C-alpha positions as CSV (number, residue, x, y, z in Angstrom):
1,X,-0.1,0.1,0.1
2,X,1.5,3.3,-0.9
3,X,1.6,6.4,1.3
4,X,-1.5,8.0,-0.5
5,X,-3.8,5.2,-0.2
6,X,-2.6,4.8,3.5
7,X,-3.8,8.3,4.2
8,X,-6.9,7.9,2.5
9,X,-7.6,4.7,4.8
10,X,-6.6,6.7,8.0
11,X,-9.0,9.5,7.3
12,X,-12.4,7.8,8.8
13,X,-9.9,6.7,12.1
14,X,-9.1,10.5,12.6
15,X,-12.5,11.8,12.0
16,X,-14.1,9.4,14.8
17,X,-11.2,10.3,17.2
18,X,-11.8,14.1,16.6
19,X,-15.6,13.6,17.1
20,X,-15.2,11.6,20.0
21,X,-12.9,14.4,21.8
22,X,-15.5,16.9,21.3
23,X,-18.3,14.3,22.9
24,X,-16.1,13.6,25.7
25,X,-15.9,17.4,26.6
26,X,-19.4,18.0,25.9
27,X,-20.5,15.2,28.5
28,X,-17.6,15.8,31.0
29,X,-18.6,19.5,31.2
30,X,-22.5,19.0,31.2
31,X,-22.1,16.5,33.9
32,X,-19.9,18.4,36.0
33,X,-22.3,21.5,35.8
34,X,-25.2,19.5,36.8
35,X,-23.0,18.3,40.0
36,X,-21.7,21.6,40.8
37,X,-24.8,23.9,40.1
38,X,-26.0,24.4,43.7
39,X,-22.6,25.4,45.1
40,X,-23.1,29.3,44.5
41,X,-21.3,30.2,47.6
42,X,-18.3,28.0,47.2
43,X,-15.1,30.3,47.2
44,X,-12.8,27.8,45.8
45,X,-12.6,25.5,42.6
46,X,-14.9,22.5,43.1
47,X,-13.0,19.2,42.9
48,X,-15.8,18.0,40.3
49,X,-14.3,20.8,38.0
50,X,-10.7,19.6,38.3
51,X,-11.3,16.0,37.7
52,X,-13.2,17.1,34.8
53,X,-10.5,18.9,33.3
54,X,-8.2,16.3,33.9
55,X,-10.3,13.6,32.2
56,X,-11.3,15.7,29.3
57,X,-7.7,17.0,29.0
58,X,-6.1,13.6,29.2
59,X,-8.5,12.2,26.5
60,X,-7.6,15.3,24.3
61,X,-3.8,14.6,24.6
62,X,-4.3,10.9,23.9
63,X,-6.5,11.7,21.0
64,X,-4.1,14.5,19.6
65,X,-1.4,11.6,19.8
66,X,-3.4,9.2,17.8
67,X,-4.3,11.7,15.4
68,X,-0.7,12.9,15.0
69,X,0.4,9.1,14.5
70,X,-2.0,8.8,11.7
71,X,-1.2,12.1,10.0
72,X,2.7,12.2,10.2
73,X,3.2,8.5,9.8
74,X,0.4,6.4,8.5
75,X,1.1,2.7,8.5
76,X,2.3,1.6,5.3
77,X,1.9,-2.3,4.2
78,X,5.4,-4.0,3.5
79,X,4.9,-5.6,-0.2
80,X,7.2,-8.3,-1.1
81,X,9.7,-7.4,-3.9
82,X,8.6,-10.0,-6.1
83,X,5.0,-8.9,-5.9
84,X,5.9,-5.6,-7.1
85,X,4.8,-4.7,-11.0
86,X,7.8,-2.4,-12.1
87,X,6.6,-0.1,-15.2
88,X,9.1,-0.9,-18.2
89,X,9.9,2.7,-19.8
90,X,10.0,2.5,-23.5
91,X,13.0,3.8,-25.2
92,X,12.5,7.4,-26.2
93,X,12.5,7.5,-29.7
94,X,13.9,10.3,-31.8
95,X,11.4,12.6,-33.3
96,X,10.9,11.8,-36.9
97,X,11.9,14.5,-39.3
98,X,9.2,15.7,-41.8
99,X,9.2,13.5,-44.8
100,X,9.6,15.9,-48.0
101,X,6.9,16.4,-50.2
102,X,6.6,15.5,-53.9
103,X,6.8,19.2,-54.6
104,X,10.0,19.8,-52.6
105,X,11.6,16.5,-54.2
106,X,10.8,17.7,-57.6
107,X,12.2,21.2,-57.0
108,X,15.3,19.4,-56.3
109,X,15.3,17.4,-59.3
110,X,14.6,20.5,-61.6
111,X,17.4,22.4,-60.1
112,X,19.7,19.7,-61.8
113,X,17.7,19.6,-64.7
114,X,18.1,23.3,-64.9
115,X,21.8,23.2,-64.5
116,X,22.5,20.4,-66.8
117,X,20.1,22.1,-69.5
118,X,22.1,25.5,-69.0
119,X,25.3,23.8,-69.8
120,X,24.1,21.6,-73.0
121,X,22.9,25.3,-74.3
122,X,26.3,26.9,-73.5
123,X,28.9,25.9,-76.7
124,X,31.6,27.7,-74.5
125,X,30.9,25.7,-71.5
126,X,30.9,22.5,-73.6
127,X,34.3,23.3,-75.1
128,X,35.8,23.7,-71.5
129,X,34.6,20.8,-70.2
130,X,34.0,18.5,-73.1
131,X,33.6,15.3,-70.8
132,X,30.3,16.3,-69.4
133,X,29.0,16.3,-72.8
134,X,30.6,13.0,-73.8
135,X,28.6,9.7,-72.7
136,X,31.6,7.6,-72.8
137,X,33.0,9.2,-69.8
138,X,32.2,7.4,-66.8
139,X,31.1,10.1,-64.4
140,X,29.0,11.5,-67.1
141,X,27.4,8.1,-68.0
142,X,26.6,7.5,-64.5
143,X,24.8,10.7,-64.2
144,X,22.8,10.2,-67.2
145,X,21.5,6.8,-65.5
146,X,20.5,8.6,-62.5
147,X,18.6,11.2,-64.8
148,X,16.6,8.2,-66.1
149,X,16.3,6.7,-62.9
150,X,14.8,9.9,-61.2
151,X,12.2,10.4,-63.9
152,X,10.9,6.8,-63.5
153,X,10.9,7.3,-59.9
154,X,8.9,10.6,-60.3
155,X,6.4,8.8,-62.3
156,X,6.1,5.7,-60.0
157,X,5.5,8.2,-56.8
158,X,2.9,10.3,-58.7
159,X,1.1,7.1,-59.4
160,X,1.9,5.6,-55.8
161,X,2.5,7.9,-53.1
162,X,4.2,5.1,-51.0
163,X,6.9,5.2,-53.5
164,X,8.0,8.7,-52.4
165,X,10.9,7.6,-50.4
166,X,12.1,5.7,-53.5
167,X,12.0,9.0,-55.4
168,X,13.6,11.0,-52.8
169,X,16.5,8.7,-52.7
170,X,16.7,8.9,-56.6
171,X,16.8,12.5,-56.5
172,X,19.5,12.4,-54.1
173,X,21.7,9.8,-56.1
174,X,20.9,12.4,-59.2
175,X,22.6,15.4,-57.2
176,X,25.4,13.3,-56.1
177,X,26.3,12.1,-59.6
178,X,25.8,15.7,-61.2
179,X,28.4,17.1,-58.8
180,X,30.7,14.3,-59.4
181,X,30.4,14.2,-63.3
182,X,30.6,18.3,-62.9
183,X,33.9,18.3,-60.9
184,X,35.3,15.6,-62.7
185,X,35.0,17.3,-66.2
186,X,36.2,20.8,-65.2
187,X,39.2,19.1,-63.6
188,X,40.2,16.8,-66.6
189,X,39.1,19.4,-69.2
190,X,40.4,18.1,-72.2
191,X,43.5,16.1,-70.9
192,X,41.7,12.7,-71.2
193,X,41.6,13.2,-75.3
194,X,44.1,12.3,-77.7
195,X,46.3,14.9,-79.3
196,X,44.4,15.6,-82.4
197,X,41.1,16.3,-80.3
198,X,42.8,18.4,-77.7
199,X,44.1,20.4,-80.8
200,X,40.5,20.7,-82.1
201,X,39.1,21.8,-78.8
202,X,41.9,24.2,-78.2
203,X,41.1,25.6,-81.8
204,X,37.3,25.5,-81.2
205,X,37.7,27.5,-78.0
206,X,39.9,30.1,-79.7
207,X,37.3,30.6,-82.4
208,X,34.4,30.6,-80.0
209,X,36.4,33.6,-78.4
210,X,36.1,35.4,-81.9
211,X,32.6,34.7,-82.5
212,X,31.6,36.3,-79.3
213,X,34.0,39.3,-79.8
214,X,31.8,42.6,-79.9
215,X,35.1,44.4,-81.9
216,X,35.1,41.7,-84.6
217,X,33.6,42.1,-87.8
218,X,29.9,40.6,-88.4
219,X,31.2,38.2,-91.1
220,X,34.4,37.3,-89.1
221,X,32.3,36.3,-86.0
222,X,29.8,34.0,-87.8
223,X,32.6,32.4,-90.1
224,X,34.6,31.6,-86.5
225,X,31.4,30.2,-85.1
226,X,30.5,27.9,-87.7
227,X,34.5,26.6,-87.9
228,X,34.2,26.0,-83.9
229,X,31.0,24.3,-84.1
230,X,32.7,22.1,-86.9
231,X,35.7,21.5,-84.8
232,X,33.7,20.5,-81.8
233,X,31.6,18.3,-83.7
234,X,34.7,16.1,-84.5
235,X,35.4,15.3,-80.9
236,X,32.0,15.2,-79.5
237,X,28.4,15.4,-80.4
238,X,27.5,18.8,-80.3
239,X,24.1,19.2,-78.8
240,X,21.5,20.9,-81.2
241,X,20.3,23.6,-78.4
242,X,23.9,24.4,-78.0
243,X,24.6,25.2,-81.8
244,X,21.2,27.1,-82.0
245,X,22.1,29.2,-78.7
246,X,25.3,30.4,-80.2
247,X,23.9,31.3,-83.3
248,X,21.2,33.4,-81.4
249,X,24.4,34.9,-79.5
250,X,26.1,36.2,-82.4
251,X,23.2,37.4,-84.4
252,X,22.4,39.7,-81.3
253,X,25.9,40.9,-81.7
254,X,25.3,41.8,-85.1
255,X,22.2,43.6,-84.4
256,X,23.5,45.5,-81.3
257,X,26.6,46.2,-83.4
C-alpha cells in the first residue's frame, strides 16, 4: 500500500477520534455542571471541575497523539519485492523528421535539370568541359543513368505516394552524380582526349572567343562560329540547343553592333 492509499484509509479513524474528543468534552462539562450547579457560595474551585478538566484534557492529549500518528506516519503495508509490478519505460524514440513532399523533391530534381540544360545550351562551357557532354565518360554516363532513374521514380511516386521515399533517394543520387560529373569534367578539361582532339578543342575555344568578340566584324564572327561548331563536332556530339544558342548570341551581337 502506498502513502496516499494509507492516508485515505486513515482519514475515517482521524474523523472518529476528533468527534469522540468533542463528545467527551461536552459530556464531561455537562455532568460536572449538573453536579456543581448548587454550589453558589463556594469560594474555591470544586474538585469535580478539576477532575473534569483532567479527564477531558487527558482524553484530548491521547486523541492528539493518535491523530498525529495517523497524519505524520500512516502505517504502510510491506509488499514483497517479487510482487511489485515494475513499469518498463519504453525507449524514447527520436522525433522523426518531416518527410519531404513530392513538390520539394521535384524542385531539387528540376534544379539539377536546369543546371544540366544550361550547360548543354552553352557551347563555350562544352568546349571547356567536353567530358560532361561525352557519354563515354564514366561519371557522365553514371549521371545520365541517374537522370533516367529519377524520372522513372517521379512517375512511380505520382502514381503511388508510397513510392515517395524511393523518389527522394533517386533524386539524392542524381544530385550526387551531377556534382561528381561536373567536378570531374572541369578538373580534367581536355586532358583525357588524344592530341588531335585536344588540338581541335583548343582551336574551337579560340574561334568561340572571336565569334563572341564585340569588336570583330560580323562576317568574321559568323565564320568563326561555324568553324568552332564543326571542330567540336569532330570530338563530341554537339547538342542541337548549343549550336542554336551560339547562333542567336552571334546574331544579337550583329544587331547590337
